[in-house]
KEKETOR-782492 format. One line per field, with one value per residue: residue number from 0; residue in one letter; x, y, z of N, C-alpha, C, O in turn. Coordinates in Angstrom, 3 decimals. Layout:
N
mivex c(NUM	...) $
torse c(A	...) $
n.u c(X	...) $
n.v c(Y	...) $
n.w c(Z	...) $
ca.u c(X	...) $
ca.v c(Y	...) $
ca.w c(Z	...) $
c.u c(X	...) $
c.v c(Y	...) $
c.w c(Z	...) $
o.u c(X	...) $
o.v c(Y	...) $
o.w c(Z	...) $
end
This chain:
97
mivex c(0	1	2	3	4	5	6	7	8	9	10	11	12	13	14	15	16	17	18	19	20	21	22	23	24	25	26	27	28	29	30	31	32	33	34	35	36	37	38	39	40	41	42	43	44	45	46	47	48	49	50	51	52	53	54	55	56	57	58	59	60	61	62	63	64	65	66	67	68	69	70	71	72	73	74	75	76	77	78	79	80	81	82	83	84	85	86	87	88	89	90	91	92	93	94	95	96) $
torse c(M	I	S	K	I	C	A	L	L	T	L	I	C	L	A	A	T	V	C	L	A	A	N	K	P	I	T	D	D	A	I	V	D	Q	V	R	I	K	L	S	A	D	A	E	V	K	G	G	A	L	Q	A	E	S	K	Q	G	V	V	T	L	T	G	T	V	E	T	A	R	Q	K	D	K	A	T	R	L	A	K	K	V	K	G	V	K	Q	V	I	N	N	I	E	I	K	K	H	G) $
n.u c(0.824	1.899	3.918	2.443	1.302	3.602	4.497	2.394	2.610	5.120	4.574	2.778	4.463	6.290	4.566	3.809	6.273	6.788	4.662	5.274	7.735	6.946	5.711	7.739	9.528	11.306	14.702	16.703	19.273	18.906	17.257	18.993	20.935	19.416	18.651	21.162	21.909	19.947	20.552	23.213	22.899	21.520	21.770	21.551	21.656	24.004	25.115	27.546	28.806	27.080	25.570	23.645	21.501	19.511	16.905	14.598	13.109	13.189	14.879	17.932	19.555	22.769	25.546	26.953	25.762	25.558	23.360	20.024	18.089	19.232	19.359	16.625	15.790	17.193	15.812	13.303	14.003	14.863	12.484	11.068	11.949	11.192	9.848	10.707	9.740	9.937	11.847	14.652	16.259	19.359	21.197	23.673	24.052	26.623	28.560	29.384	32.308) $
n.v c(-1.184	1.270	1.515	1.895	4.380	5.958	5.637	6.875	9.510	10.135	10.075	12.224	14.346	14.266	14.866	17.467	18.760	18.540	20.066	22.603	23.085	23.229	25.680	27.450	30.193	30.287	30.884	33.265	32.329	29.542	29.198	29.968	27.954	25.674	26.298	26.377	23.699	22.400	23.495	22.658	19.925	19.339	17.873	19.088	21.894	22.230	23.653	24.812	27.184	29.145	31.631	32.306	34.462	35.587	37.634	38.276	36.161	36.623	35.518	35.961	35.090	34.659	34.561	32.463	30.564	28.092	27.845	29.065	27.407	26.202	28.444	29.062	26.712	26.889	28.942	27.709	25.603	27.020	28.265	26.158	25.776	25.749	28.578	30.463	33.385	34.873	34.873	36.359	36.400	36.855	35.573	35.103	34.264	32.511	33.887	32.533	32.193) $
n.w c(0.000	0.829	-1.024	-3.352	-2.866	-2.745	-5.371	-6.740	-5.773	-6.822	-9.567	-9.709	-8.987	-11.140	-13.275	-12.576	-12.779	-15.533	-16.549	-15.498	-16.726	-19.364	-19.527	-19.245	-20.492	-23.604	-24.063	-25.930	-26.375	-26.225	-28.429	-30.533	-30.268	-30.943	-33.573	-34.836	-34.525	-36.089	-38.622	-39.054	-39.014	-41.277	-44.393	-46.883	-46.482	-45.012	-42.650	-41.616	-42.500	-41.800	-39.742	-36.808	-35.064	-32.330	-31.194	-28.916	-29.975	-32.688	-35.340	-36.980	-39.869	-41.241	-43.562	-46.148	-48.937	-51.566	-53.259	-54.078	-53.172	-50.893	-49.240	-48.897	-47.623	-45.225	-43.963	-43.628	-41.894	-39.615	-38.860	-37.799	-35.247	-31.849	-30.291	-32.091	-33.618	-35.904	-38.958	-40.256	-43.185	-44.129	-45.654	-48.106	-51.549	-53.080	-55.646	-58.715	-60.683) $
ca.u c(0.000	2.785	4.635	1.506	1.187	4.870	4.498	1.431	3.215	6.201	3.938	2.235	5.604	6.792	3.592	3.913	7.532	6.605	3.773	6.005	8.765	6.292	5.353	8.953	9.865	12.533	15.650	17.307	20.428	18.396	16.779	20.177	21.529	18.579	18.747	22.483	21.870	19.154	21.271	24.405	22.504	20.860	22.738	21.445	22.074	25.399	25.125	28.800	29.177	25.970	25.465	22.288	21.341	18.107	16.547	13.185	12.490	13.399	16.153	18.590	20.525	23.771	26.543	26.845	25.460	25.791	22.133	18.829	17.372	19.831	18.946	15.223	15.673	17.680	14.689	12.293	14.518	14.862	11.091	10.564	12.462	10.246	10.181	11.016	8.574	10.188	13.199	15.194	17.279	20.380	22.180	24.026	24.360	27.936	28.619	30.353	33.001) $
ca.v c(0.000	2.426	1.626	2.462	5.807	6.569	5.660	7.892	10.809	10.331	10.431	13.588	15.270	14.291	15.583	18.881	19.245	18.665	21.212	23.833	23.249	23.581	27.095	28.248	30.829	29.831	31.987	33.464	31.425	28.204	29.246	29.968	26.618	24.741	26.647	25.918	22.233	22.031	23.865	21.830	18.531	19.159	17.529	20.024	23.247	22.181	24.909	25.248	28.536	30.028	32.109	32.610	35.291	35.712	38.696	38.155	35.186	36.962	34.920	36.504	34.169	35.282	33.647	32.228	29.225	28.014	27.884	29.676	26.325	26.091	29.643	28.883	25.619	27.393	29.676	26.735	24.888	27.927	28.507	24.982	25.748	26.261	29.899	31.377	34.162	35.382	34.617	37.318	35.637	37.681	34.675	35.460	33.160	32.698	34.150	31.647	32.753) $
ca.w c(0.000	0.909	-2.305	-4.323	-2.546	-3.166	-6.835	-7.142	-5.479	-7.788	-10.841	-9.573	-9.030	-12.512	-14.097	-12.227	-13.334	-16.976	-16.780	-15.199	-17.747	-20.620	-19.474	-19.104	-21.770	-24.248	-24.172	-27.248	-26.474	-26.527	-29.816	-31.398	-30.208	-31.698	-34.998	-35.299	-34.589	-37.268	-39.844	-39.240	-39.200	-42.561	-45.444	-48.004	-46.078	-44.556	-41.926	-41.014	-42.900	-41.474	-38.373	-36.373	-33.872	-31.969	-30.256	-28.589	-30.849	-34.093	-35.722	-38.165	-40.442	-42.107	-44.097	-47.588	-49.442	-53.005	-54.053	-53.490	-52.477	-49.558	-48.501	-48.533	-46.657	-43.938	-43.367	-43.195	-40.723	-38.462	-38.458	-37.088	-33.878	-30.854	-29.773	-33.189	-34.044	-37.252	-39.452	-41.220	-43.894	-44.785	-46.256	-49.477	-52.453	-53.679	-57.091	-59.365	-61.840) $
c.u c(0.877	3.531	3.728	1.346	2.445	4.936	3.562	1.986	4.347	5.633	3.373	3.357	6.174	5.853	3.666	5.177	7.413	5.727	4.491	7.067	8.155	5.947	6.554	9.299	11.214	13.453	16.190	18.514	19.997	17.896	17.965	20.820	20.732	18.625	20.070	22.521	21.109	19.911	22.459	24.059	21.884	21.893	22.705	21.998	23.540	25.744	26.412	29.181	28.080	26.001	24.003	22.360	19.855	17.932	15.035	12.448	12.588	14.807	16.662	19.659	21.475	24.754	26.344	26.528	25.652	24.528	20.996	18.028	17.911	19.396	17.508	15.042	16.161	16.569	13.651	12.740	14.464	13.448	10.507	10.984	11.455	10.741	10.512	9.726	8.694	11.614	13.543	16.378	18.183	21.497	22.406	24.346	25.685	27.805	29.709	30.997	33.715) $
c.v c(1.260	2.614	2.210	3.965	6.545	6.675	6.746	9.292	11.125	10.742	11.844	14.616	15.380	15.071	17.085	19.499	19.467	19.876	22.529	24.105	23.679	25.063	28.019	28.881	30.347	31.030	32.085	32.551	30.008	28.130	29.162	28.588	25.631	25.024	26.148	24.402	21.794	22.329	22.945	20.368	18.276	18.965	18.514	21.405	23.275	23.454	25.402	26.676	29.547	30.415	32.421	33.459	35.379	36.838	38.663	37.249	35.488	36.513	35.567	35.519	34.938	34.215	33.488	30.766	29.245	28.151	28.588	28.631	26.134	27.264	29.489	27.798	26.049	28.159	28.700	25.982	25.762	28.163	27.356	24.945	26.410	27.608	30.916	32.053	34.616	35.036	35.682	36.634	36.586	36.840	35.102	34.200	33.459	32.937	33.263	32.367	33.948) $
c.w c(0.000	-0.406	-3.384	-4.106	-2.993	-4.685	-7.351	-6.907	-6.454	-9.143	-10.809	-9.651	-10.443	-13.428	-13.824	-12.810	-14.836	-17.293	-16.536	-16.260	-19.072	-20.677	-19.386	-20.452	-22.295	-24.434	-25.597	-27.435	-26.833	-27.970	-30.776	-31.419	-31.060	-33.199	-35.556	-35.456	-35.835	-38.560	-40.093	-39.486	-40.568	-43.671	-46.602	-47.648	-45.687	-43.804	-41.328	-41.322	-42.572	-40.001	-38.080	-35.117	-33.583	-30.966	-30.099	-29.578	-32.331	-34.463	-37.001	-38.609	-41.353	-42.555	-45.590	-47.876	-50.952	-53.843	-53.300	-52.714	-51.055	-48.676	-48.014	-47.482	-45.280	-43.219	-42.827	-41.939	-39.476	-37.950	-37.652	-35.621	-32.941	-30.319	-30.849	-33.642	-35.495	-37.639	-40.488	-41.883	-44.673	-45.394	-47.694	-50.271	-53.119	-55.175	-57.673	-60.545	-61.482) $
o.u c(0.616	3.748	4.201	1.264	2.360	5.381	3.899	1.843	4.505	6.153	3.486	3.213	6.506	6.307	3.592	5.153	7.888	6.029	4.324	7.268	8.783	5.894	6.406	9.357	12.130	13.019	16.143	18.750	20.641	18.089	17.944	21.208	21.310	18.636	20.101	23.101	21.569	19.914	22.681	24.841	21.736	22.780	23.732	22.727	24.247	26.568	26.374	29.816	28.145	26.402	23.228	23.170	19.033	18.704	14.291	11.315	12.121	15.797	15.926	20.550	21.039	24.794	25.649	26.962	25.881	24.602	21.004	17.372	17.137	19.100	17.211	14.238	15.605	16.410	13.175	11.941	14.066	13.232	9.553	10.436	10.941	11.904	10.593	8.752	7.702	12.489	12.820	17.375	17.817	22.603	21.461	24.842	25.867	27.037	30.834	30.324	34.360) $
o.v c(2.202	3.743	2.949	4.728	7.636	7.690	7.458	10.166	12.275	11.652	12.579	15.645	16.478	15.851	17.886	20.636	20.478	20.630	23.475	25.257	24.420	25.644	29.240	28.176	30.043	32.078	31.124	32.055	29.347	27.122	28.377	28.104	24.846	24.094	25.557	23.886	20.913	21.515	22.504	19.644	17.124	19.798	18.751	22.007	24.236	24.246	26.367	27.332	30.691	29.634	32.753	33.210	35.257	36.976	38.981	37.528	34.700	37.053	35.707	35.157	35.773	33.114	34.283	29.861	30.301	28.532	28.692	28.947	25.928	27.079	29.757	27.945	25.621	28.034	28.850	25.753	25.301	28.251	27.551	24.168	27.493	27.751	32.111	31.391	34.729	34.918	35.878	36.325	37.063	37.330	35.424	33.210	34.545	32.269	33.247	33.061	34.560) $
o.w c(-0.748	-0.848	-4.247	-5.069	-3.556	-5.222	-8.297	-7.762	-6.865	-9.789	-11.790	-10.312	-10.892	-14.264	-14.756	-13.282	-15.353	-18.218	-17.306	-16.647	-19.828	-21.761	-19.445	-21.459	-21.531	-24.913	-26.364	-28.536	-27.648	-28.649	-31.724	-32.482	-31.811	-34.005	-36.635	-36.412	-36.561	-39.484	-41.221	-40.102	-40.977	-43.857	-47.239	-48.436	-45.993	-44.261	-40.565	-40.497	-43.023	-39.139	-38.977	-34.224	-34.491	-30.018	-31.027	-29.968	-33.153	-33.969	-37.978	-37.841	-42.146	-42.007	-46.223	-47.164	-51.542	-55.011	-52.073	-51.721	-50.120	-47.496	-46.850	-46.561	-44.268	-42.005	-41.702	-41.031	-38.406	-36.741	-36.899	-34.838	-33.220	-29.943	-30.563	-34.000	-36.216	-36.781	-41.465	-41.231	-45.747	-45.623	-48.415	-49.732	-53.670	-55.867	-57.173	-61.308	-62.333) $
end
């Protein structure tokens, strides 16, 4: 009986922790970290040459890519990050020749 009560109390505490964490605002640093992870993990974008900054959830992307498709995909990836309100894409496309 005591073990059931302890288990129930543990579940209640875990549920409360999850609810409190869900309401916690996301910081700009956390947003930047997640955007960088998404960009660098994407095989098409290859985010190593891209930078991301965030101010109050507005993410600014800078750097260079080789194609317009990579530039557009970087915007789409950044928009998927929780806490991002807007993406300003200042990425430049490399000129060939």
